[in-house]
C-alpha positions as CSV (number, residue, x, y, z in Angstrom):
1,X,0.0,-0.2,0.1
2,X,1.3,3.6,-0.8
3,X,2.0,6.0,1.9
4,X,0.3,9.1,2.1
5,X,2.2,12.2,3.0
6,X,-0.8,14.5,3.1
7,X,-4.4,14.3,4.3
8,X,-5.1,17.9,3.8
9,X,-7.0,17.6,1.1
10,X,-9.3,16.3,3.1
11,X,-9.9,19.6,4.9
12,X,-11.5,23.0,4.2
13,X,-9.3,25.9,3.9
14,X,-11.4,28.8,4.9
15,X,-10.9,32.3,7.0
16,X,-14.0,33.3,9.1
17,X,-15.3,36.0,10.9
18,X,-14.1,36.2,14.4
19,X,-16.3,35.1,17.5
20,X,-15.7,35.3,21.1
21,X,-13.7,32.4,22.9
22,X,-15.1,30.8,26.1
23,X,-11.9,29.0,26.9
24,X,-8.6,27.5,25.9
25,X,-8.1,24.5,27.1
26,X,-4.2,23.2,28.0
27,X,-3.3,19.7,28.9
28,X,-0.2,19.7,30.4
29,X,2.8,18.0,32.3
30,X,5.5,20.4,32.2
31,X,6.7,22.6,34.4
32,X,4.9,26.0,34.9
33,X,7.1,28.5,32.2
34,X,5.8,26.6,29.4
35,X,2.6,28.0,30.2
36,X,3.4,31.6,29.8
37,X,2.3,31.4,25.8
38,X,-0.9,30.1,27.0
39,X,-1.5,32.7,29.6
40,X,-0.4,35.8,27.1
41,X,-3.1,34.2,24.5
42,X,-5.9,34.3,27.6
43,X,-5.4,37.6,28.7
44,X,-5.1,38.9,25.0
45,X,-8.6,37.0,24.2
46,X,-10.1,37.9,27.8
47,X,-11.5,34.4,27.9
48,X,-11.0,31.7,30.8
49,X,-8.2,28.9,31.1
50,X,-8.8,25.6,32.0
51,X,-5.5,23.9,32.8
52,X,-5.0,19.9,33.3
53,X,-2.3,18.8,35.4
54,X,0.0,16.1,35.5
55,X,3.6,15.2,36.1
56,X,5.8,18.0,36.3
57,X,3.2,20.6,36.2
58,X,1.6,22.5,39.4
59,X,-1.5,23.7,39.8
60,X,-0.1,26.4,43.2
61,X,2.4,27.8,40.3
62,X,-0.3,27.9,37.3
63,X,-2.4,29.7,39.4
64,X,0.7,32.3,40.3
65,X,1.3,32.7,37.0
66,X,-2.3,33.7,35.9
67,X,-2.5,35.8,38.7
68,X,0.4,37.5,37.1
69,X,-1.3,38.0,34.1
70,X,-4.5,38.7,35.1
71,X,-6.1,35.7,33.5
72,X,-9.3,33.8,34.8
73,X,-7.9,30.0,35.4
74,X,-9.1,26.9,36.5
75,X,-6.2,24.5,37.3
76,X,-6.7,20.6,38.2
77,X,-4.6,18.0,39.0
78,X,-6.0,15.2,37.1
79,X,-3.7,12.6,39.8
80,X,-6.7,14.0,42.0
81,X,-9.7,13.3,39.7
82,X,-11.4,9.8,39.7
83,X,-11.1,7.6,37.3
84,X,-15.0,6.6,37.4
85,X,-15.7,10.5,36.8
86,X,-15.7,9.4,32.7
87,X,-16.9,6.3,31.2
88,X,-15.0,3.2,30.8
89,X,-14.2,2.8,26.7
90,X,-14.5,-0.5,25.3
91,X,-11.2,0.5,23.3
92,X,-8.9,1.2,26.3
93,X,-10.1,-2.2,27.7
94,X,-9.2,-3.7,24.1
95,X,-5.7,-2.6,24.5
96,X,-5.4,-2.7,28.5
97,X,-2.5,-5.2,29.4
98,X,-1.5,-5.5,25.8
99,X,1.7,-4.3,24.1
100,X,-0.5,-1.6,22.6
101,X,-1.7,-0.3,25.7
102,X,-0.9,3.3,25.9
103,X,0.2,4.5,29.2
104,X,-0.4,8.5,29.0
105,X,-3.1,10.6,30.2
106,X,-3.6,12.6,27.4
107,X,-6.8,11.5,26.4
108,X,-8.4,11.6,29.5
109,X,-7.0,15.0,30.1
110,X,-8.7,16.3,26.7
111,X,-12.1,14.2,27.5
112,X,-12.4,15.9,31.1
113,X,-11.7,19.1,28.9
114,X,-14.9,18.6,27.2
115,X,-16.5,17.5,29.7
116,X,-16.0,20.5,32.3
117,X,-16.7,22.4,28.9
118,X,-20.4,21.3,28.6
119,X,-21.2,21.6,32.2
120,X,-19.4,25.3,32.2
121,X,-21.7,26.3,29.5
122,X,-18.8,26.8,27.5
123,X,-19.7,26.7,23.3
124,X,-16.8,27.6,21.8
125,X,-13.1,26.2,23.1
126,X,-9.9,25.9,21.5
127,X,-7.5,22.7,22.9
128,X,-4.1,24.3,22.8
129,X,-0.8,22.3,23.7
130,X,1.8,24.2,25.9
131,X,4.1,23.6,23.4
132,X,2.3,25.6,20.5
133,X,2.8,29.5,19.8
134,X,0.2,31.4,17.9
135,X,1.8,34.5,16.8
136,X,-1.9,36.0,16.5
137,X,-4.4,35.7,18.7
138,X,-7.1,36.8,16.6
139,X,-6.2,33.3,14.4
140,X,-7.9,31.8,17.7
141,X,-11.0,33.8,17.7
142,X,-11.5,33.4,13.8
143,X,-11.7,29.7,14.1
144,X,-13.7,29.8,17.3
145,X,-16.1,31.7,14.8
146,X,-16.2,28.9,12.1
147,X,-17.4,26.2,14.6
148,X,-20.9,26.2,14.5
149,X,-20.3,24.9,10.6
150,X,-17.5,22.5,11.1
151,X,-16.6,19.6,13.7
152,X,-13.3,21.1,13.9
153,X,-11.4,23.9,12.9
154,X,-7.7,23.2,13.6
155,X,-4.7,26.0,13.0
156,X,-2.1,24.8,10.4
157,X,1.0,24.1,12.3
158,X,4.3,25.1,11.6
159,X,7.6,25.5,12.9
160,X,9.0,21.8,13.8
161,X,6.9,19.6,12.1
162,X,4.0,17.6,14.1
163,X,4.5,13.9,13.0
164,X,4.9,10.4,14.4
165,X,8.4,8.9,14.5
166,X,8.1,7.0,11.1
167,X,6.6,10.3,8.9
168,X,9.4,12.4,10.7
169,X,12.0,9.6,9.4
170,X,10.2,9.6,6.1
171,X,11.1,13.1,5.6
172,X,14.3,13.4,6.6
173,X,15.4,11.1,4.1
174,X,13.4,12.9,1.2
175,X,10.1,11.7,1.2
176,X,6.8,13.5,1.0
177,X,5.1,14.6,4.0
178,X,3.2,17.4,5.5
179,X,1.4,17.6,8.7
180,X,-2.3,17.5,9.3
181,X,-4.3,19.9,11.8
182,X,-4.5,18.4,15.3
183,X,-5.4,18.8,19.0
184,X,-2.5,20.9,19.5
185,X,-4.4,23.5,18.1
186,X,-8.1,23.0,17.6
187,X,-10.8,24.5,18.1
188,X,-14.6,22.8,18.8
189,X,-18.6,23.9,19.6
190,X,-21.0,22.4,21.3
191,X,-21.8,20.2,18.9
192,X,-18.6,18.4,18.9
193,X,-18.3,18.0,22.6
194,X,-20.7,14.6,21.7
195,X,-17.5,13.3,20.2
196,X,-14.6,12.3,22.1
197,X,-10.8,11.2,22.2
198,X,-9.8,7.5,22.3
199,X,-7.3,6.7,23.9
200,X,-4.6,5.7,21.6
201,X,-2.1,8.3,19.5
202,X,-3.3,10.4,16.8
203,X,-6.7,10.4,19.3
204,X,-7.3,13.9,17.6
205,X,-7.9,12.5,14.6
206,X,-10.5,9.8,15.6
207,X,-12.5,12.6,17.6
208,X,-13.0,14.4,14.0
209,X,-14.5,10.9,12.9
210,X,-17.7,10.0,12.5
211,X,-18.5,6.1,11.5
212,X,-18.0,6.8,8.5
213,X,-15.5,9.2,7.7
214,X,-14.0,12.7,8.6
215,X,-16.6,15.1,10.0
216,X,-16.8,18.5,8.1
217,X,-13.5,19.8,9.5
218,X,-11.1,23.1,8.7
219,X,-8.5,24.6,9.1
220,X,-7.5,28.6,9.3
221,X,-5.0,30.9,11.1
222,X,-1.6,29.5,11.8
223,X,0.2,28.4,14.9
224,X,3.9,26.9,15.7
225,X,5.6,23.8,17.4
226,X,8.0,24.2,19.8
227,X,11.1,22.2,18.6
228,X,12.0,18.2,20.1
229,X,13.9,15.4,19.0
230,X,11.3,12.5,17.9
231,X,14.2,9.6,17.8
232,X,15.5,10.6,21.2
233,X,14.0,7.2,22.6
234,X,12.9,4.3,21.1
235,X,9.9,3.9,23.1
236,X,8.3,6.6,21.7
237,X,8.3,4.7,18.2
238,X,6.9,2.1,20.0
239,X,4.1,3.9,21.8
240,X,3.1,5.6,18.6
241,X,2.9,2.5,15.8
242,X,-0.7,1.3,16.9
243,X,-2.3,4.5,16.7
244,X,-0.1,5.8,13.6
245,X,-0.9,3.1,11.4
246,X,-4.7,3.0,12.2
247,X,-4.7,6.2,11.7
248,X,-3.0,6.5,8.4
249,X,-4.9,3.4,7.7
250,X,-8.0,4.9,7.9
251,X,-7.3,8.3,6.3
252,X,-5.7,6.8,3.0
253,X,-9.0,5.3,2.9
254,X,-10.4,8.8,3.2
255,X,-8.1,10.4,0.7
256,X,-9.2,7.6,-2.2
257,X,-12.5,8.7,-1.6
258,X,-13.9,5.8,-0.1
259,X,-15.2,4.8,3.7
260,X,-14.4,3.3,7.0
261,X,-16.2,0.4,6.0
262,X,-14.0,-0.6,3.7
263,X,-11.2,-1.0,6.1
264,X,-12.0,-4.9,6.4
265,X,-9.7,-7.8,7.7
266,X,-7.7,-8.0,4.2
267,X,-7.5,-4.4,3.7
268,X,-5.7,-4.1,7.3
269,X,-3.5,-7.0,6.1
270,X,-2.5,-5.2,3.0
271,X,-2.3,-2.2,5.1
272,X,0.1,-3.2,7.6
273,X,2.2,-5.2,4.9
274,X,3.1,-2.1,3.0
275,X,4.0,-0.3,6.2
276,X,6.8,-2.6,7.1
277,X,7.7,-2.7,3.6
278,X,8.0,1.5,3.9
279,X,9.5,1.0,7.2
280,X,12.4,-1.1,6.4
281,X,13.2,1.3,3.5
282,X,13.4,4.3,5.2
283,X,15.6,2.6,7.6
284,X,17.9,1.4,4.2
285,X,18.1,5.7,3.4
286,X,18.6,6.6,6.6
287,X,21.8,4.2,6.9
288,X,22.8,5.5,3.2
289,X,22.0,9.4,4.1
290,X,23.9,12.0,6.0
291,X,20.3,12.9,7.4
292,X,20.1,9.4,9.0
293,X,21.5,8.9,12.7
294,X,21.8,5.8,14.4
295,X,18.8,7.0,16.9
296,X,16.5,7.4,13.5
297,X,17.6,3.7,12.7
298,X,16.8,2.4,16.2
299,X,13.7,3.7,16.3
300,X,12.6,3.0,13.2
301,X,13.5,-0.7,13.7
302,X,11.5,-0.6,17.2
303,X,8.3,1.4,15.2
304,X,9.2,-2.1,12.7
305,X,9.1,-4.4,15.4
306,X,5.6,-2.4,16.9
307,X,4.1,-2.8,13.5
308,X,5.0,-6.9,12.9
309,X,2.7,-7.7,16.1
310,X,-0.3,-5.6,14.9
311,X,-3.0,-8.4,14.2
312,X,-5.2,-7.2,11.1
313,X,-8.3,-8.4,12.7
314,X,-7.0,-6.0,15.9
315,X,-7.3,-3.1,13.5
316,X,-11.1,-4.2,12.5
317,X,-12.0,-4.9,16.1
318,X,-10.6,-1.5,17.3
319,X,-12.6,0.4,15.0
320,X,-16.0,-1.4,16.0
321,X,-15.1,-0.5,19.8
322,X,-15.0,3.1,18.6
323,X,-18.2,3.2,17.4
324,X,-19.4,1.7,20.4
325,X,-17.7,4.3,22.5
326,X,-18.7,7.3,20.3
327,X,-22.4,6.3,21.5
328,X,-21.4,5.7,25.1
329,X,-19.6,9.5,25.3
330,X,-22.5,10.6,23.4
331,X,-24.7,9.5,25.9
332,X,-22.9,10.2,29.2
333,X,-22.3,13.6,27.8
334,X,-26.7,14.3,27.0
335,X,-27.5,12.6,30.2
336,X,-24.7,13.9,32.8
337,X,-26.2,15.8,35.8
338,X,-23.7,18.4,35.3
339,X,-24.5,19.2,32.1
340,X,-25.4,22.9,31.8
341,X,-24.7,23.8,35.0
342,X,-23.4,27.4,33.9
343,X,-20.2,28.7,35.0
344,X,-16.9,27.5,36.1
345,X,-17.5,27.6,39.8
346,X,-21.0,25.8,39.2
347,X,-19.0,23.1,37.2
348,X,-16.3,22.4,39.5
349,X,-18.8,22.1,42.2
350,X,-21.4,19.6,39.9
351,X,-18.2,17.5,39.2
352,X,-17.0,16.9,42.8
353,X,-13.7,18.7,41.8
354,X,-13.2,20.5,44.9
355,X,-9.5,20.1,45.0
356,X,-9.3,22.6,41.7
357,X,-7.0,25.6,42.4
358,X,-8.8,28.5,41.3
359,X,-8.1,31.9,40.5
360,X,-10.8,34.4,39.2
361,X,-10.4,37.9,37.4
362,X,-13.1,39.8,35.8
363,X,-14.1,39.0,32.6
364,X,-16.0,41.1,29.6
365,X,-19.8,40.4,30.2
């Protein structure tokens, strides 16, 4: 199967009228200095800021920084949030205790952000990663102005390319590889809060899908990704591989004008064989290219090893579980007792998040 280095033909390219951003939602596990950029954006947009903390992130330091910037913030330590606050997903259970289990909390944070937004009565929110910079805040306002017409509106990501390990290496050895929109800079509206982020790499791509394909999705504005080293740790490649295979396989079908329904076991068998062949080709090119490094080759071999273990039947089963989980999440959100509580304070109380750190600043009425 041919690798699709670009999926951007699936996106509407638009330039909308600005609208008020209700909140920026930032999942973070880094130290507080990484939040300076989003603090400035929240101040300039005069919007709420929801920071979902774990790892080295500190809710107290987050509040101190918000006070310095005059920003209204809710900072939640997700380590103190009961896992039972969100529904159990079949997609998560399917991978649990297998080599494909993803031991990160990114999806949990984003789903918690969706639930909080629904409870607080926010109708236009922007997910931002803490290593994303948005040079012009008006780009976020324009994205927010489009969420009534689109399931998601992503900013075009410049700076350092945000790709998987395999796709990074493919570009480095001369392959054609672009980037796609994602949760690093993504505006969503009320209707999209009935979708969810599965616990798998490329969870933001799956958030934008329905049972047949990509929901109406747009790109506008510009954001910059800070540099990072994709080849520093072999485990990154292993953890990404199942989700990357699944997403690239689905989006290749969509590029070709087909439905997700075409992703049967025979399709996945052919796709995974093509993926393994592609990675082997990148390894050979990396070993012969000045751009190739021992770390790159090692990471690619880790990805290929993981790819070789993916059963085609698991891909079919995962997509079926994804359809099931979308229904579970939609019912969960629509029937939740805290739905439309009406304010951040009421949302915190309704969701039982009494431990959250909070600083209140007057926002325009």
